[in-house]
N, C-alpha and C positions, 0 to 999 in steps of 0.2 A: 724437398717438401718438408716444411716445418710441422711437427706433430701436434702443436697446440695453437690456440688463438687467445689473444689478450686485448683488453680495452686499453687504448693508448691516448684517447682524448674524449672529453664529454662536452656537450653544448646544449643550450635550451633557449627557448624564446616564448615570451608571453605577449599577446596583443596589448597595446597601450591602455585600452579601456578597461578599467578595474571597477567592479561593482561590489560594494560592501553589501551585507545582508540588508541594511537599512535602505540602501539605494535600490536594491532589487524589490524589496517590500513596497517601496513607494511606487515603482513602475507597475507592479502587479495590482496594486490597489486601484489604479486607473482602469483596470479591466475587471474589477469586482472580485479579485482574488486576495484573500487575507492571509498574511503570514507575518512573522516578526523575527528579529535577530535572535531573541531568546529561544523561540520555537525551533529555528534551524540549528543553532549551536547545540542545544540540548540533545537533539536527535542524531546529529551528524558530525559535529566538531567543525563545520565549515563556517568561516567568517567572511570570505570574499572569493570572487572568481573573476576571470578575465573573459571578455567577449570580443571576437574579431569584428572588424568593420565589414559591411555588406560586400564590399569588393575584394576582400581578402580571402584567399582559398587555403585549403590544407597544405598544398604544395608550397605556398608562400611562407607559412609558419615553419614547415619542415626544412625548407632551404635555409632560412635564417639560423635555425638550430644547428644544421649540418655545417654551415660555414664556421660557427664557433667551435664545433667539435674538431673540424679539420685544422683550425688554427691551433687549438690546444695540443693536437697530436703532431703538429709540424708536418702535415701531409698536404700536398698540392692536389687540387681537383683532378689533374691529369693522372695521378697515381691511383685513384680509386678504380677498382675493377669489379665492384658489386654494390648495388644499392637495393636495400629492402626497406619499404615503408609499411609500418603497421598502422592501419586506419580503418574506421568504419564510416568515415565521412569524406570520401575521395572527391576531387574537383568535378569529375564527370563520370558517367557510366563506364566509358573507356576512352582513351587509354588510362593506364594506372597513374595514380598520383606520383609513383616513383619515376615514371618516364617523363612526366611534366617537370618534376623537380630536377631530374637529371639535366634537362636542357637549361633550366634556370641557373644551375651551377656551372654551366659551360662544359659539361662532360658529355662524351659521345662514345658509343661502342660497347660499353660494359653491360652486363646483365642488370636489369632493373625491373622489379615487380613488387606488387602489394601483397601483404598478408592480412587476412581478415579473421581475427579471433577476438574482436571487440576489446575488452579491458585486459585480456591476456595477450593481446597482440604483440607487445614488445618482447615478452618472454618467448613467444613462438618465433618471432623474427630473429632474435638473438641466437636461438637454438639452431635455426636453419643456416644462418651465416656461419656459425661455429662449424657445423657439419661440412659446409662447402669449402671452408678454409682447410679443414683437416683432410679433405680429399684432394686438395691441390687445385680446386676450381677457382679459387680467389686467394688473394694475399692481403688486400686492404679493402675492407668493406665499410660502407656507411649503413648503420642500422638506426632507423628513425621511427619514432612514434609521434604522430601528428593528428590533431582532431579539431573540427569546428562543430562540436556537439550542440552549440546554441542553435544551429540550423534545424535540428530534429527534435526540439523540445516542445512540449505542449504547455504553453504558459497559462493555461487554465487549470492545470493539475499541479497543485502546490507540493504534492508528495514527490514529484520528480524534477520539476523545473528549477528548484532551488539547489539541486545537487551537482549540476555539471558546469564545466567551463571549457574554454578553448586554450590550446597551447601546443607546444612541440618540444620534444627532447631527442637528442641524438648521441650516438657514440661512434667512434672509429674503432673497428675491430680488426687487428692485424695478426698475420701469422707470426708465431713466436717459438723460440726454442725452449722457453720456460712456461710452465702451466699458468694459464689465466682462468679460462672457464674450466672448472673442475668437473661438473656434472650438471645434467639437465633432466627434466621430467615433464612430459606434456600429456594432457588428457582432454577428453571431451565426452559429453553424453547428451545426445540430441533429444532425449525424452523431456528435457527441461526447457525446450525452445520457448514455450509460452510464458515463462516467468520473467523473461527480460528480452524484449525484441522491438523492432520497428517493422510492423507487419504490412509493408507496402512495397510496391514495385512499379516499374514503368512499362506500359504496354500501349501501343497505338497512339503515342503522343499524350497519354494521360496517366495519372497515378492511380493504380489499382490498390485497394486496401487503404490502410492508414499509414502515412509516412512519418508519424510522430512516435516517440519512444513510449513504450508501455512497460511497467515493472510491478511485480508483486514483491514489494520490499521485504516482507517477513520471510517469504520463501527463499529469496536470494540470501538474506542474512544467515538463515539457518544452514543453508547448503555451503555458503562461502567459508565459514569458520572451520568446518570439518575437512573440506577438500584442501584448503590451504595448509593445514597441519600435515595432512597425508602427503602432499606433494613435497613439502619441505623435508619431511623425514625420509622419503624415498630418495630424494636428491642427496641428502647427507649420507645415506647408506651406500649409494653408488660411488661417492667420493671417498668413503672410508673415514668420514668425519662425524663429529657429534655436535649437539647443541652448543657445547662450550667453545667450539671452534669459530662460531659466528661472531664477528665484531660488530656488524650492523645488519639489521633487518630492514629491507626496503620493499614493503608490500605495495600493491596497487592502492592508490590513495582514493578510496571510495567513501569510507565511513570510519571515524576514529574508533568506534566501538569494535568493529570487525578487526581492525588493525591491532588494537590492544589485546583483544581476546586471542589472536594468533600468537602474539609475542608471549603471552602467559602460557599458552599450551606448549610453546617451545622452551619454556623455562628461562626466557630472556627478560632482563630488567627493562622497564619502559624507557630507560635512558639509552638503550641500544636500538630504539625504534626511530627511524627517520620519518618525520612528519612534515608534509607540506599541504595536506588536504585543507588545513585551516585557511590558507591564502590562495590556493589554486582551485579548490573544489575538485570534483572528479573529472579529470581530463582523459579518461578512458585509456587508450593505448599510449598516450603521451605521459601518463602520470608517473610511471616508474623511472623513465630516463630524465624527466623533469626533476624529480626528487633526488636522483643520483647526482645530476649536475649541480643542483643547488647545494647539496651537502659537500661535494668536492670543492666547489668554489668558495664556500664560507669556511673551509678548513676543517670541517667536522670529520670527513672521511679522508684518510691519508693513503698514500701509495703503500701497497703491501697489505692493506686491510682485507679481511675475508668478508664478502657480502653475500647475503641471501636475498635474491630478488624473487618475488612471487606475485602472480596475478590470477584473478578469477573474473570471468565475464560471460556475456550472453553466448548461448550456443548449446549447452553450457560448457564453457572451456575453462581449463585451469592448468597451471604449471609453475615450475620454479627453476631457477638457475643459481648455482653456487659458483662463486668466482673469487679469485685473488686479483685485486686491482693492481 
């Protein structure tokens, strides 16, 4: 039994349909909703996002990202013995997106399940996979964040519909004799349910409540900056590391101002902040693995670098992972 787990491959996938802020503003204008590129960029840093076609599901995006991660790791589908999908937008009520994705990859028999922690989902899923590998329950895991958030947006609410996009990111996490994941830290506080939620459910063949996203932006912003710093510092302390040991900060890509504030609190120069929110928007559980894969493939992040991943999302959930790539 290997005492550690390590990321050996990354992958990501974005639906082909890309909407710039101008594209989205033009579409919203037909519904009587006014916004502009300037308004969106100033408040969020977002310039574009991708939306999946109507027939494309979360499992389709996740499977595409997973194939790229397995190729990068040199791992065959038959070698995978654990699949965890972080998502808030599964294909159906049940079974899990992980089981559906498992079949699409031609894998059978291994454990497969979803993790629901919204935008913190990938950090939660990676922590669970790390724990299962350390106990010997798995040796090669697929950890995936995948979302089709465009399906749960209220396109009459310009304060939320401009923020989100669809996409998927994945990693292969393998048992290792050398440290990869150094420390993790997870939290939640259900008293903040109301500031970010989709307050609907299915009952008797009908939707009860409201199946569209609701958010108190100011409350989320205020809470996010504080808990992200706390989680990062707790994770560093567990690993016996300091701010200076972080080569790259990969936060959940929600809002450039939250991301920059977190970097400053950790005394990191903005040059160490991985940013993809401008091109992807907020892809919820997919945002961290998407950003990771983008930075690995463009050569920004190198083997051996120390990364701080951190997310915050509805629930309210938050957490961080410190790892050596």
